[in-house]
Structures are given as C-alpha cells and as structure tokens.
N, C-alpha and C positions, 0 to 999 in steps of 0.2 A: 504493500500500500504506500509505504514511504517512497519507494522508487517511482511509482506512478505519479505521486504528488510532485516530486522533483521534475519529472518529465513534463508534466502539465505546466508548471511554473516556467520552465525553460521555453516551452512552446509559446506561451503567452508573451514572454519578454521578446522573443524573436519576432513575433507578429507586430509588437509595438514599434520595433525599429524598422522592420521591413515595409510595413504598410505606408508610412509617410513617404518613403522613397519611391514606392510603387505609384502613389498618388501624384507625386511631383512629375514623374515621367508621363503619366497618362493625362493629367489635367493641367492646363495653363489658364490663369485668371488675370485679366487686365481690366482697366476702366478708369474712372475718375469721379470726383465729387466736386460740386460747385455750389456756391451761394452768390447770388447776384442782387444788386440794387439797381432799379430803374428809376430815373427821373426824366420824364418826357413831357413835351408840349406838342400837341397835335400828332401823337404817335400814329403812324400809318395814315397821316393827313386826316384824322378823324375830327380835329378841332378840340379834342378833350385833353386835359392835363392829367398825368398819372404819376404816382409815387408808390413803389411797392418793392418787396423782396420776393425772390423765388429760389428754389433749390432743386438739385437732381443728383442722385447717386446712380451712375451707369456701371454695370458689371458685364463684362464679356467673358464667356467660358468656352474654351476649346478642349475637347476631349479627343485624345489620340487613340482611336480604336485600333489602328494598325499603322504601319508605315505609309500606307496609301489611302487610308480612310480616316476622316475626322468628322466629328459632330460639333457644331458651333451654335452657341446661344448668346443673345445679347438682350439685356433687360434694363429698364429704367425704374428705379425705386424712388417713391416719394417725389416724383417730378410734378411740383405744384407750387402755387403761390401762397406765401404766408398769410394767414388770416382770411383766405378765400378758398384756395384749393385744399387747405387743411380746415377741419372743423374748428369753430371759434373757441376761445377760452385759453387757459394755461395748460390744460391737459389735452394735447392735440394728437390726431392721427390724420393722414391724408384721406381725402374722401374717395370712395369708390361708388358702387351702385349706379353706374351709368353716368356719373359726373365726368366732365371733360378731364379733370385731374384725377388720376387713378393711383391706387396704392402701388400697383405693379403693371408695367406696360412692356410686353415682350415684342420687340420689333425685328429680331433675327432668330431663326430656328431652322437650321438646314444641315444636310449631310454633304460632305465634299469627298469625292472619289477622284484621286489623281493617279493616272498611269503615265507611262513614258510618252505615248502618242496621243492620248486623249484624257479628258477629265469631264466629270459630271457633277453639277451642283443641283440639288433638289430640295425644295422647301421654301420657307419665307426668307427672302434674301434681298440684298441691294442689287439693282440693275441700273446701269448708266450707259449712255451713248454720247459721243462727242465730248464737249466741255461740260457735260452734265446739265445741259439745258434742253437738248432734244428729248432725252429721257433721263429723269432723275427720280427713280422709283424705289419703293420698298414693297416688293411684290411677292406673291406666292406663285411659284412656277419652276421652270427648269432652265439651266444654262449648260450647254454642251460645247466643249472645245475640242477641236482637232489641231494638234501641235505638230507642225512640220517646219521647224526653225529655219529661217527667221520669220516664218508666216504662221499666224494662229487664226483659225476661222472659228467664230462663235455663233451658235444658234441659240436664240432666246425665245422662250414662251412664258407668258404670264396670264393667269386667270384674273380678269378684271372684276367681273360680276356675274353671278348666276341669276340675278334679278328676282330673287325671292322664291324661285322654284328650281328644283334639281332636275326636273324633266324639261325637255325642249320640244314643244308642240304648239305651233301657231294656231292650231284648231281649238286649243283650250284657252291660252292667254298669250297674245302676241308679244307682250312685253316681258315674258318670262324667258325669252331667248337669251343666249349668252353674249357677253362682251369679252373679247380676248385680244391679246397683244402678241405680235410676232416680230422678230428682228433678226437681221444678219449683220455681223461685223467682221471685217477682215483686217487684221493688224499686221503691220510689218515693223520690225524693230531691229536697229543696228546701234552701233556705239554713239552716233551723233544724231540719230533721227528716229522718231516713232510716229508712224502714220496709220490712220484708220479710214476705211471706206465702209459706210453703213447705210442700211435702209430699215425702216420700221413701219409697221402698219397696225391699225386697230380694226378689228372686225366687229360689227354690231348688227345683229339680226332682229333687234327690236323695232318698234315703229319709228324711232328717231333715225335709225340708220346712220349713226355717227361713225364715219369711216375715213379718218385722216391717214395720209401717207407722208413720210418724211425721209429724205435721203441726203447724204452729205459726205464731206471730206473733212478730216480733222487731223492735225499733226503737231508735234513739238520737235524743235531742233535747237542745236547749240552752234552758234557761229562765233568762234573766238570767245570774247567776253559776254556776248549777247545771247540770252535765252529767248526763244520764240515759241508762241502758242497761237495757232490759227485754226479757224473753222469756217466752212461755207456750207450752208444747209438750205434745202428748198422743200416746200410743202405743197401737197396737192390733196385730192380727195374731196368729199362733200359730206353734208349733214342735212338735217331737216328734210328727210326723204328725198334727197337730191336737189332740193330747191336752193340750197346755199352752198357755194363752192368754197373750199379752203384754198388760200393762196399764201405765199410767203417766200421771200428770199432774204436770208440774213447772213451777216459776215461779222466775224470777231477776229481781232489781232491784238495780241498782248506781247510786249517786249520788256525785258528788264536786264540789268547788268550790275554786277558787283564792281563798282568803280574803285573801291578800296576794301580792305578787310572789314571796315566798319560801316561803309555806306553802300546802299543799293538804291538805284533809281529805276523807274519804269514808266510805261505809258500804255494805254489801251485805246483801241478804236472799235466802236460798235456801229453797225449800220444794218437797217432792215427796211425793205420796201413796205409801204402802207398801201391801202386800197381805197378808192372812192366809189367803187361799184356797190350798189345796194344789195346785190345778190352774192357778194363775196365777203369773207371775213378772214382776217389775218390769223394764221396758225403758226405758233412758234415752238411748240413742244407738247409731248403727250402728258407730261405732268411736271410740276416744278416743286421740289422739296426745299427750295430756298438755298440750294448749294451754289447757284450761279447768280450772285448779287454783287456786281463789281464794286459798289461803293462800300461794301463791308469786307470784301475779300482780302484786302491788305491788312486788316485789323485782326486782333485776337478773337473777335466775335464774328468771324466769317460765316455768313449764312444766317445770322441772327436778326438782321434788320435790312431794310431796303430804303433807298433814297428816292424812290419814285412811287406814285400813287398805286401802281401794281408792283408785284415782286418780279415782273417780267421786263427785263431791260430792253428786249427787242420790241415790245409794245408797252412802253411805260405809262401811257395815258389810258390804256384799255379800250381805245376807240378804233383799233385797226389802223392807226396812223403811222406805224413804223417808227424809226428813230435814226437820228444822226448824232453821234456822241463821241466824246473824247475824255480820257482821264489822264492825270499826271500824278505820280506818287514817289515818295522817298522814305527810306528807312535808315535809321542810324543806331548802331549797336556799339556804344563806347566801351562796354565791358560785357562779359558773359551773362551777368545777372540783370542787365538793364537793356531795354529796347525802346526806341521812340520812332514814331512815324506820322505821316500826314498824306492826304490825298485830296485832289481837286477834280471835280467832274462837271461837264457841261453837256446837256442833252436837249435836243429839240425834235419835234415831229418831222418825219419825212414827208407826210401829207398833212399840211396844217389846216386844210379846209374841212376836215372831218372831226376836229377837236377844238376845244376852247383854250387849250394850253399852248402858250407860245414857246416856252423853254423851261428848263429846270437847271438851277445852279446848286451844286452841293460841295461840301468839303467835310473831311473828318481829321481828327488828331487823336493819337493814342499813345499809351505808354505801358510797359510791362516791367515788373520788378520781381525777382526771385527772392522770396523771403525765407525759404527753408528748402530742404531737399525735396525735389519734385513738387514744389508748392510755389505758385505765382499769384501776384496781385496784378490785375489788369484794369485799365480804365480807358474808355473811348468816348469821344464826343462827336456827334454827327449833326450837321446843319444842312437842310435841304429846302430850297425856296422855289416853288413853281410860279412863273409869271403867266397870267392869263390874258386873253384878248380883251380889247376894250368892250365894256358892257357886260362881260361875263362875271359870274360870282367869284370873288377872291377865294384863294386856297391858302389857309394859314401855313406858314413855314413849319417843317418838322424839325424838332430839336430833341435829341436823345443823348442822355448821359448814362452810361452803364459802368458799374464797378463790380468786379468779380474776384472772388477768392477761389482758386482752382488747384486741386490736388490730383495728380496723375499717378497711377500705379500699374 
C-alpha cells in the first residue's frame, strides 16, 4: 500500500510539471486591455457634445492541434461604456440580454489547415480585399488558398444572410432566399513588390436583388526610401430589381518615407468618380468595418473615428458625389518611448451638383508615451470642418479628443 501511495504521489507531481509545459506548447494567448476617455463636439457630425469613458478586454487564443492545424478564437470582454453599457451604480456588470454592449462578444472562431501547397480556413473569420475598403468583413465562410510561390490564389465564400429561413423556396417566401458573397484574389509577392488582382460579387435572390460586383488592382512597393501603396477599383452590378445601377471608379495612392531615424513623412491621394444619373448610385465596397479611414490611420486610434460625414472616404458626403482629396502627414519619434504626429487633409466632391457640401478640411495631432512594459498612454485630437453651399444648412465642425491607456500582451 505504501508503495502504491508513493507511486501515486510521484505521478501527480509529474503531471503538475508536465501539464503546464504541454499547455504552453498547445495554446498561445494574446490580446490587450484599454480604457478610453472621449471628449467630443458634434461626434460623427451629429451636433451633440459627448463626454464618456469606455473599456475593452480583447483575448485571442490559438490552439495548436497539430503542426498543420490550428483552432483560433478571439473575444471581447466587457466592451462597453461606463455608466451606460454597464448597469448603473457602484456594483456594476456589463449589460447583456440583447443590449448593444455585451458581456462577451466573440468575433473570430475558425479552424486553419495549412499544407505545403494549399490551406483552408473555415468558420467566423476576417476577410479583406485591397486596402481593406473593397471588402472589410468579419464573416462566416471559407477561404481556400493555392500556394505556388510566388503566386497565391485565394477563393473566398461568405454567408451573408439566410433571411430568416433555412429553406430556399420562392413559392413560400420570396425574401427568404439567401444572400452570399464570392471573391477571387491572386497575389504575387517578391522582395520589393506585393500585388493583388481581385474580383468580388454579392448574390441576392430576394426581391431586392442587390447584386454588386467589384474588381480591382492593389499593390505595395518599396522604391529606395519610399514606400508605396496603391489601388484602383471599379464597381458594377445593380439593385432594386435592376432599376438602379451600381457605378464607381476609385483610386488610392499612399507614399511615405523615413527621412531620418526619427522622422517619417507621407502623403495620400484619394479620388473617386461620382454620378449625376438618377438611376445610378455610387458603390465603393461590400462592407466597411472602419479599417480604411485615412484621417485616423496615422494615429494610434486607426479605424476608431472618421473625419467625414460617412466613414467612406470615397463617398464622404453619402450622396454618390465621389471625392477628390489629399492628405499630408508627419511622425516624429525622438526616443523609443515617445511618439508624436500630425496630419492634414482636404476633400471635396467630384460631382458637386448632387451634394450641398463644398469641401471638408481636417487635421489631427497625436502623441504616445510608454509608461510601463507593454503599456502606453495615447492621446489624439481631430478637427474636421465641412463647408456647405450657400443657402444650405450648416454642419457643425467635428472635434474629438481621445485619451487611452493600452496594455498589450
């Protein structure tokens, strides 16, 4: 009996030491925690003034099932506004039960299978095309890659909506038909250049028949000290049972250069055709998750705010008026723990006859400071002022001041 007891104790001790090592090999965890303060005037050009705090704990988990198979999960915990997304009082919990602020929000859950010549990702995942404006999605679907270096061909499928019914039968309910998304992307990569050719399409068998198509070219390159990013995309298709045509041609060019170890400067050009045809509407992308918002992209808060009445820089007025715009930016890093930056932007409609906005002038300034290991304090100020045509209702300037404490792990 004594020998058996000794063996059991030894086995338990071995498990105590082996299990953590096994877990470390199998599971990798990363993420971040933030607390932000917002001080805004006419945020999103609403005309209202706001002052509030919010927070988010984001945790990503990668489970290494085998050398060629992983399962990944990403969740946001307590992503809510203090005193609003949390129940009131001094004993708080984030609200759930259908409230927009949820206790737990899972936005990635998928399996990744990677072989030498191909790979497959299935489940809830991020999908993007181009500079993440044509497609900027968090979708349920599949991504299949064929790898023939230096060329990779990707096929994408996403389920958009079952429209309330899992059956597809127009004889029962026409609007229960599915909405789906399909895309093809061909990538070429070498030491100094990365290029993509892509096409995407939405299929809609409901009464609306919303069926846009978008194709384009996108690439990045390095020419000496200069980094280039460019994209040209064109839209077609129709909606409203074929009564309204989709149209759109849009171009983006971004350049930046490290002129010294501490200074980076850059500029951007955005251009998109508008339309004056009553039977046409400008189409700029299948969805916009606010990844491509140029007036915030140079700041620590990239994708958190926009400097135009819509978050769509290629149709900033929302009137299918297109855009002609330019930005200038600079970043100064005097030491590893300090960063400073600024950006100026000017935008005007390409077709001014279909909108009351003449132009939009915007600028931002920002700073970061590392206060502890993997812990930063960020601050950004944005000012954006739309000018309207004579006789049109004024739009109050947007003023946003954001301060954030960010911990990454």
